[in-house]
C-alpha positions in Angstrom: -49.2 159.2 89.6 -48.1 155.6 89.4 -44.8 154.7 87.9 -45.0 152.7 84.6 -43.0 149.5 84.6 -39.9 149.6 82.4 -40.9 146.4 80.5 -44.2 147.9 79.5 -42.6 151.1 78.4 -40.1 149.1 76.4 -42.8 147.0 74.8 -44.7 150.2 73.8 -41.5 151.6 72.2 -40.8 148.3 70.4 -44.4 148.0 69.0 -44.5 151.6 67.9 -41.2 151.3 66.0 -42.2 147.9 64.6 -45.6 149.3 63.5 -44.1 152.3 61.7 -41.4 150.3 60.0 -43.7 147.5 58.9 -46.1 150.0 57.4 -43.2 151.7 55.6 -41.8 148.4 54.3 -45.2 147.2 53.3 -45.8 150.3 51.3 -42.4 149.8 49.6 -43.4 146.1 48.9 -40.5 144.8 51.0 -40.6 141.8 53.4 -41.9 142.8 56.8 -39.1 140.9 58.7 -36.7 143.5 57.4 -38.8 146.3 58.9 -38.6 144.5 62.3 -34.8 144.4 62.1 -34.7 148.2 61.3 -37.1 148.9 64.1 -34.9 146.9 66.5 -31.8 149.0 65.5 -33.8 152.2 66.1 -35.0 151.1 69.5 -31.7 149.7 70.7 -29.4 151.3 73.3 -26.8 151.6 70.5 -28.9 154.3 68.8 -28.1 157.3 70.9 -30.3 159.8 69.1 -33.6 157.8 69.7 -35.5 156.6 72.7 -34.2 153.2 73.6 -35.2 150.2 75.7 -34.0 149.9 79.2 -34.8 146.3 80.3 -32.9 144.2 77.8 -33.2 141.0 79.9 -37.0 141.3 79.7 -36.9 141.8 76.0 -34.7 138.7 75.6 -37.1 136.7 77.6 -40.0 137.8 75.4 -37.9 137.1 72.3 -37.3 133.6 73.5 -41.1 133.2 73.8 -41.3 134.5 70.3 -39.0 131.7 69.1 -41.2 129.1 70.8 -44.3 130.4 69.0 -42.5 130.6 65.7 -41.3 127.0 66.0 -44.7 125.8 67.2 -46.3 127.4 64.2 -43.7 125.8 62.0 -44.6 122.4 63.4 -48.3 123.0 62.8 -47.6 123.9 59.2 -45.0 121.2 58.5 -45.3 117.8 60.1 -43.0 114.8 60.3 -45.2 113.0 57.8 -44.3 115.6 55.2 -40.6 115.0 55.8 -41.1 111.2 55.3 -43.0 111.9 52.0 -40.1 114.0 50.8 -37.9 110.8 51.0 -34.2 110.8 51.5 -33.5 114.0 49.6 -33.6 116.4 52.6 -31.4 114.1 54.7 -28.8 113.8 52.0 -28.8 117.5 51.3 -28.6 118.5 55.0 -25.7 116.1 55.6 -23.5 117.5 52.8 -24.5 121.1 53.5 -23.5 120.9 57.2 -20.2 119.2 56.4 -19.4 121.6 53.6 -20.3 124.8 55.5 -18.4 123.6 58.6 -15.3 123.3 56.5 -15.9 126.8 54.9 -16.3 128.4 58.3 -13.2 126.8 59.7 -11.2 127.7 56.7 -12.4 131.3 56.7 -11.4 131.7 60.4 -8.0 130.2 59.8 -7.3 132.9 57.1 -7.4 135.5 59.8 -5.1 133.5 62.1 -7.7 132.8 64.7 -7.1 130.0 67.2 -8.3 126.5 66.3 -11.3 126.5 68.7 -12.6 129.9 67.2 -12.4 128.4 63.7 -14.2 125.2 64.7 -17.0 127.1 66.5 -17.3 129.5 63.5 -17.7 126.5 61.2 -20.6 125.2 63.4 -22.3 128.6 63.4 -22.1 128.8 59.6 -23.4 125.3 59.1 -27.0 126.0 60.3 -29.3 128.3 58.5 -32.1 130.1 60.4 -35.4 128.2 60.4 -37.3 131.2 61.9 -36.0 133.7 59.4 -36.6 131.6 56.3 -40.0 130.5 57.6 -41.0 134.2 58.1 -39.6 135.2 54.7 -41.5 132.4 52.9 -44.6 133.4 54.8 -44.3 137.1 53.9 -43.5 136.3 50.2 -46.3 133.7 49.9 -44.0 130.8 49.0 -44.8 128.3 51.7 -46.9 126.2 49.4 -44.1 125.9 46.8 -42.4 122.5 46.5 -38.9 124.0 46.9 -40.0 125.7 50.1 -41.2 122.4 51.6 -37.8 120.9 50.7 -36.0 123.8 52.3 -38.0 123.5 55.5 -37.4 119.8 55.6 -33.6 120.4 55.4 -33.9 123.1 58.1 -35.8 120.8 60.5 -33.1 118.1 60.0 -30.5 120.8 60.6 -32.2 121.8 63.8 -32.2 118.2 65.0 -28.6 117.7 64.1 -27.7 121.0 65.8 -28.3 119.4 69.1 -25.8 116.6 68.3 -23.4 119.3 67.1 -23.6 121.2 70.3 -22.8 118.1 72.3 -19.8 117.4 70.0 -18.4 120.9 70.3 -18.9 121.1 74.1 -17.2 117.8 74.5 -14.4 118.9 72.3 -14.0 122.1 74.3 -13.7 120.3 77.6 -11.7 117.2 76.6 -10.0 118.5 73.5 -11.1 115.3 71.7 -14.4 113.9 70.5 -16.1 111.5 72.9 -17.8 109.0 70.6 -19.8 107.4 73.4 -21.3 110.7 74.6 -22.1 111.7 71.0 -23.8 108.3 70.4 -25.7 108.6 73.6 -27.0 112.1 72.6 -28.1 110.8 69.2 -29.9 107.9 70.8 -31.5 110.1 73.4 -32.8 112.5 70.7 -34.2 109.6 68.6 -35.9 108.1 71.6 -37.4 111.4 72.6 -38.8 112.0 69.1 -40.3 108.6 68.7 -41.7 108.4 72.2 -43.5 111.8 72.1 -44.6 111.6 68.5 -46.1 108.1 69.1 -47.7 108.8 72.5 -48.8 112.2 71.6 -50.4 111.1 68.3 -52.2 108.3 70.1 -53.7 110.2 73.0 -54.0 113.9 72.0 -56.4 113.4 69.0 -58.5 111.1 71.2 -58.7 113.6 74.0 -59.5 116.5 71.6 -62.4 114.4 70.1 -63.8 113.5 73.5 -63.7 117.1 74.6 -64.9 118.6 71.3 -68.3 119.6 72.7 -66.5 121.7 75.3 -64.1 123.4 72.9 -64.7 126.9 71.6 -62.0 129.1 70.1 -60.9 130.3 73.5 -60.6 126.8 75.2 -59.0 125.3 72.0 -56.3 128.1 72.0 -55.6 127.7 75.7 -55.4 123.9 75.4 -53.1 124.1 72.4 -50.8 126.6 74.2 -50.8 124.4 77.3 -49.7 121.4 75.3 -47.0 123.5 73.6 -45.5 124.9 76.8 -45.9 121.5 78.5 -43.7 120.0 75.7 -41.3 122.9 76.1 -40.8 122.0 79.8 -40.4 118.3 78.9 -37.8 119.0 76.2 -35.9 121.3 78.5 -35.9 118.7 81.3 -34.6 116.2 78.8 -31.7 118.5 77.9 -33.1 119.8 74.6 -33.9 123.4 73.6 -37.3 124.9 74.4 -37.9 125.8 70.7 -37.3 122.1 69.8 -40.0 121.0 72.2 -42.4 123.6 70.7 -41.7 122.2 67.3 -42.4 118.6 68.4 -45.8 119.5 69.8 -46.7 121.5 66.7 -45.8 118.5 64.5 -48.0 116.3 66.7 -51.0 118.7 66.5 -50.4 119.0 62.8 -51.8 115.5 62.3 -55.1 116.3 64.1 -58.3 117.5 62.4 -58.1 120.7 64.5 -54.7 121.7 63.1 -55.8 124.4 60.7 -58.1 125.9 63.4 -55.3 125.9 66.0 -52.9 127.5 63.4 -55.5 130.2 62.8 -56.0 130.9 66.5 -52.3 130.9 67.3 -51.4 133.2 64.5 -52.0 136.6 66.3 -50.0 135.4 69.4 -47.2 134.2 67.1 -47.2 137.5 65.2 -46.9 139.5 68.4 -44.1 137.6 70.1 -42.4 136.8 66.7 -42.2 140.6 66.1 -40.5 141.0 69.5 -38.0 138.3 68.5 -37.1 139.9 65.2 -36.9 143.3 66.7 -34.5 142.0 69.4 -32.2 140.7 66.6 -32.0 144.2 65.2 -31.1 145.5 68.7 -27.9 143.5 68.6 -26.4 145.7 65.9 -23.5 147.8 67.2 -22.1 150.2 64.7 -18.8 150.6 66.5 -18.1 146.8 66.6 -19.1 146.5 62.9 -16.6 149.1 62.0 -13.9 147.5 64.1 -14.3 144.0 62.6 -15.6 145.1 59.2 -13.1 143.0 57.2 -13.8 139.6 58.9 -17.5 140.4 58.8 -17.5 141.0 55.0 -15.3 137.9 54.4 -17.7 135.7 56.5 -20.7 137.1 54.7 -19.0 136.3 51.4 -18.2 132.8 52.6 -21.8 132.2 53.5 -23.2 133.6 50.2 -20.8 131.6 48.0 -20.6 128.6 50.2 -24.4 128.1 50.5 -25.2 128.9 46.9 -22.5 126.6 45.5 -22.2 123.8 48.1 -26.0 123.7 48.7 -26.8 123.6 45.0 -24.4 120.6 44.6 -25.9 118.9 47.7 -29.5 119.2 46.4 -28.4 118.0 43.0 -26.8 114.9 44.7 -30.1 114.3 46.5 -31.8 114.0 43.1 -33.3 117.5 42.7 -33.4 119.4 39.4 -31.0 122.3 38.9 -33.7 124.9 39.1 -35.1 123.5 42.4 -31.6 123.1 43.8 -30.7 126.7 43.1 -34.0 128.0 44.6 -33.3 125.9 47.7 -29.7 127.0 48.1 -30.3 130.7 47.6 -32.9 130.5 50.4 -30.3 129.2 52.9 -27.8 132.1 52.7 -28.0 133.2 56.3 -27.3 132.2 59.9 -29.6 132.7 62.8 -30.6 131.8 66.3 -28.5 128.6 66.5 -25.4 130.7 65.8 -26.2 132.8 68.8 -26.7 129.7 71.0 -23.4 128.2 69.8 -21.6 131.5 70.4 -23.0 131.7 73.9 -21.9 128.1 74.5 -18.3 128.9 73.4 -18.3 132.0 75.6 -19.6 130.2 78.7 -17.0 127.4 78.3 -14.3 130.0 77.8 -13.0 128.4 74.6 -13.8 131.2 72.1 -12.5 134.7 71.9 -14.6 137.7 72.9 -14.7 139.2 69.4 -16.5 136.2 67.9 -20.0 136.9 69.3 -20.3 140.5 68.0 -19.0 139.3 64.6 -21.6 136.6 64.4 -24.4 139.0 65.4 -23.5 141.4 62.7 -23.2 138.7 60.1 -26.6 137.2 61.2 -28.3 140.6 60.9 -26.9 141.4 57.5 -27.7 137.9 56.1 -31.2 138.1 57.6 -31.7 141.4 55.8 -30.5 140.0 52.5 -32.5 136.7 52.7 -35.6 137.8 50.8 -33.5 139.3 48.1 -31.5 136.2 47.7 -34.7 134.1 47.4 -35.8 136.4 44.6 -32.4 136.3 43.0 -32.6 132.5 42.6 -34.5 132.4 39.3 -32.5 135.1 37.5 -29.3 133.3 38.6 -30.7 130.1 37.2 -31.5 131.7 33.9 -27.9 133.0 33.7 -26.5 129.5 34.5 -28.8 127.9 32.0 -27.5 130.2 29.3 -23.8 129.5 30.2 -24.0 125.7 30.6 -24.2 123.4 27.5 -27.8 122.5 26.5 -27.1 118.8 27.1 -26.1 119.4 30.7 -29.2 121.4 31.4 -31.5 118.7 29.9 -29.8 116.1 32.0 -29.8 118.1 35.2 -33.5 119.0 34.8 -34.5 115.4 34.1 -32.9 113.7 37.1 -36.2 113.0 38.8 -37.9 111.8 35.6 -35.1 109.4 34.9 -35.3 107.9 38.4 -39.1 107.5 38.1 -38.6 105.5 34.9 -36.4 102.9 36.7 -39.1 101.1 38.6 -37.8 98.0 40.5 -39.7 94.7 40.1 -42.8 94.0 42.2 -41.2 91.6 44.7 -38.4 94.1 45.6 -41.0 96.7 46.2 -43.0 94.4 48.4 -39.9 93.4 50.4 -38.9 97.1 50.9 -42.4 97.9 52.2 -42.4 94.9 54.6 -38.9 95.5 55.8 -39.7 99.2 56.5 -42.8 98.3 58.5 -40.8 95.7 60.5 -38.2 98.3 61.4 -40.8 100.9 62.3 -42.7 98.3 64.5 -39.5 97.4 66.3 -38.4 101.0 66.8 -41.7 102.4 68.1 -42.5 99.5 70.4 -39.0 99.3 71.8 -39.1 103.0 72.6 -42.5 102.6 74.3 -41.3 99.7 76.4 -38.2 101.6 77.4 -40.3 104.6 78.4 -42.7 102.4 80.5 -39.7 100.6 82.2 -38.1 104.0 83.0 -41.2 105.4 84.5 -41.9 102.3 86.6 -38.4 101.7 87.9 -37.6 105.4 88.6 -41.0 106.6 89.8 -43.2 103.6 90.5 -40.6 101.6 92.5 -40.2 104.3 95.2 -44.0 104.4 95.7 -44.0 100.6 96.0 -41.3 100.7 98.6 -43.6 102.7 100.8 -46.4 100.1 100.4 -44.8 96.7 100.2 -42.2 94.6 102.0 -38.7 94.9 100.6 -38.6 91.4 99.0 -41.8 92.1 97.0 -40.9 95.5 95.5 -38.9 94.2 92.6 -41.2 91.4 91.5 -44.3 93.6 91.7 -42.6 96.5 89.9 -41.5 94.1 87.1 -44.9 92.5 86.9 -46.7 95.9 86.5 -44.2 97.0 83.9 -44.5 93.7 82.0 -48.3 94.0 82.0 -48.2 97.5 80.7 -45.6 96.5 78.0 -47.4 93.3 76.9 -49.4 94.8 74.0 -46.2 96.4 72.7 -44.2 93.2 73.1 -46.9 91.3 71.2 -46.6 93.9 68.3 -42.8 93.6 68.5 -43.1 89.8 68.0 -46.1 89.3 65.7 -47.5 92.6 64.2 -47.8 92.6 60.4 -46.6 89.0 60.2 -49.6 87.6 58.3 -50.3 90.3 55.7 -51.0 89.5 52.0 -47.6 91.0 51.2 -45.8 88.7 53.6 -47.7 85.7 52.2 -46.8 86.6 48.6 -43.1 86.9 49.4 -43.1 83.7 51.5 -44.6 81.5 48.7 -42.7 83.2 45.8 -39.1 82.2 46.4 -36.8 80.6 49.0 -34.6 83.7 49.2 -37.6 85.8 50.5 -38.4 83.0 53.0 -34.9 83.2 54.3 -35.2 87.0 54.8 -38.6 86.8 56.4 -37.4 84.0 58.7 -34.3 86.1 59.7 -36.6 89.1 60.5 -38.9 86.8 62.6 -35.9 85.5 64.6 -34.7 89.1 65.1 -38.1 90.1 66.4 -38.2 87.2 68.8 -34.7 87.9 70.1 -35.5 91.6 70.7 -38.7 90.7 72.5 -36.9 88.1 74.6 -34.3 90.7 75.5 -37.0 93.0 77.0 -38.7 90.1 78.8 -35.4 88.9 80.2 -34.9 92.3 81.7 -38.2 92.0 83.6 -37.4 88.5 84.7 -33.9 89.3 85.9 -35.1 92.5 87.7 -37.7 90.4 89.5 -35.5 87.4 90.3 -31.8 88.3 90.0 -30.5 85.2 91.7 -32.6 82.5 90.2 -31.1 81.5 86.8 -33.2 78.3 86.1 -36.4 79.7 87.3 -35.7 82.9 85.3 -35.1 80.9 82.1 -38.4 79.0 82.7 -40.2 82.2 83.3 -38.8 83.8 80.2 -39.9 81.0 77.9 -43.3 80.8 79.6 -43.9 84.6 79.2 -42.9 84.5 75.5 -45.4 81.7 74.8 -48.1 83.6 76.7 -47.5 86.8 74.8 -47.2 85.0 71.4 -50.5 83.0 71.8 -52.6 85.5 73.7 -55.8 86.4 71.7 -56.5 89.3 74.1 -53.1 90.9 73.5 -53.7 90.4 69.8 -57.1 92.1 70.0 -55.8 95.0 72.2 -52.7 95.5 70.0 -54.7 95.7 66.7 -57.1 98.1 68.3 -54.2 100.4 69.4 -52.7 100.2 65.9 -56.0 101.1 64.3 -56.5 104.1 66.6 -53.0 105.3 65.9 -53.5 104.9 62.2 -56.8 106.6 62.2 -55.4 109.6 64.1 -52.5 109.8 61.7 -54.7 109.9 58.6 -57.7 111.8 60.1 -56.7 115.2 58.8 -56.1 113.8 55.2 -59.5 112.0 55.3 -61.2 115.2 56.4 -59.5 117.1 53.6 -60.6 114.5 51.0 -64.2 114.5 52.2 -64.3 118.3 52.3 
């Protein structure tokens, strides 16, 4: 009789426990995610009176895949366009929440006399709520379509993005004992470039490819294609120094803008549910009763700090961002937990040998407990609001609940609205096209140049590489210099008042200077020792780009394709 592989036996045990617990919790009308955690505790090696898993490394690998699928599904459900439509509120709220909770965590650790680095890392762990836990809780409770849920998920996405920067800051602090501003800035720029590059390129090409291959796509091929794109982005994100889950989320957000998004979400759901269950069960496996008993006082204090800190500080942060009191409280009560980022940060501190050994098990216990209480805290938000509404003066409640209405009544005049719209478009044009030019230059000079060195004489390598890169970048350089320069909004501002002409002229000069900067890089790379010829070439190239009707035609066609792809799903929904 053949020997069954331990990983298969472990998976059977996990799914049996998860199946029994989810049926039990479903019959008790409790969130399924709690059943997964209980199942993990029952199947863990720490439960001596039950059969337990034997290959923990295999289970952790599968749980990592579960996180990838959960974040991919989150991206499919919640795209970057939705964050932009939410305005500045999530950014403001996330900023104050992170700062406030980092201080709460550091202060809590200092009360127990822990060393400074333990306190700092604890603050970082408490600053980030769990995207996967909250997403699953909203899904189980049928709240994903609620406005406050969209706001919470916007904040969580921003927190996940800022978490990467925070990891760089803390790792730099651990090594050098002081913050390296240049490294932190480089990390932020790298993250921004990565997001803009992949979102722009992906949204331009992926919908076009899916349309051309639509006649070959059935459910099976669409699922395989979507998962191939997901894991391809996971590999790209990991190679760029970001987390695998972050890459999955980016690809999900790109596919969310395609007309096939809902179908992909439906096809991925069974796979996501399977591996997501393994992830949540693995969280329950981390519970160790002996360690909980040993560190019960710090654990309870940290749990209390999270509950009070998030409910009070987050409510204030959402109020500052312009939300009503009721919405703010519903958002803040949803954030009262820590999750996967806390584990990543704890592992980072351990690997750098800057945190104490007791910190990791404490964080695991706190995470499991706060994960367990998350659905109940979400349900507690409205009763808590009713209590607060009875205690506060009626005038305060009316004012707090009418914050958004009052802001809507204060409409700025028409020209200011036009200027804001024009300026935002200019900034977006410069940002996107700069990133695309940088990406083309990087690919050409790091990958294309070595190939040219095998084919051409040495003196021709640089000029040919620069010429090819310039040709590829030319549509984007045209857009950088001239796109949206002759719209009705710009004309109205230009002829309305001298002050708007000054601003538009300043923007035009800035666009020309930035374009000249990129072109000068190509010229200098091709002819590093010819200053007068280089200057002549720079001016000539700028004139050619500015006056070229072909570049104008190609650029407008590319913009139209991108815009059509961006709005395709909305148009389909309206027509349907």
